[in-house]
Every structure is written in C-alpha cells, then in structure tokens.
C-alpha positions, 0 to 999 in steps of 0.5 A: 794313411798316416805321415811316418814320424819322421814327415811328422817331425818334418812338417813340424820343422817347416810350420815350427820355420814359419812361427818363427818368420812371422809367416804363419800369417800368411803361411797355412801346411797341414796334412790331411790323414783321411784323403792323404793329402798335404795342403800347402797354401799362400795369402798375401793381403787375405788373397789365396795366391798359392794353395798347392795338394802333395798326395800321397800314393799307398806306395808312400810316394808323393804326386804334385798337385797345383789346384789354382790350375788344376795340372798334375804331374805325373812325378814323387818325390820325398816329404824332404823336396816338398817342403825345399819347393814351399819354401822356397816360394815361402821365401820368394813370395816373401823376401822383403820379411827376410831378418835371418 
C-alpha cells in the first residue's frame, strides 16, 4: 500500500520542517510501503527515546502503535492529526532548540 499524493505531500512538509528547525539529526520520519507503516523516531544523545508506528489499514485509516510500550490503541487518525501529534511531541522534547 502506498501513501496518497496528499499524504506524501504532508509527510514531505513535516520532514522539511524537521530539517529547517535543525531537528533532522534527532528525528526520523519515513514510510515503509511494503508494510504500510509510517515510522517516527526521536533520538537524544544517540539514544532512542521514542518510536511510534502508524499502521495504514485497508480502509485507508491509520492506527497508532507505540513500539516501546508494546501497546496498540484501537483508534483511527487522519495523517494531519498524526503529524500534529508528532510535531507537538518533538517541540515538547526539544524546547530549547526552538528559535522560530
């Protein structure tokens, strides 16, 4: 399963935001089409502090899975909501790097 064109644009915008704010060394965001997984990782001092995985279902909805906690939440999200959740987490984690 692939990302829709709109989803690709949203993910690209998020990745660009990470780079523009010098967070791309601490944060990864990528889609694995073979498994329909959207992966967000946050690193601090070479230690993984958060990894969230969003699974895309056949009906084009996203489900949330926190790998570190081995917990799945049975709720669906739009990609816009996912990116806001991830962005808020990054901002909270790296407050001191905020210069925007």
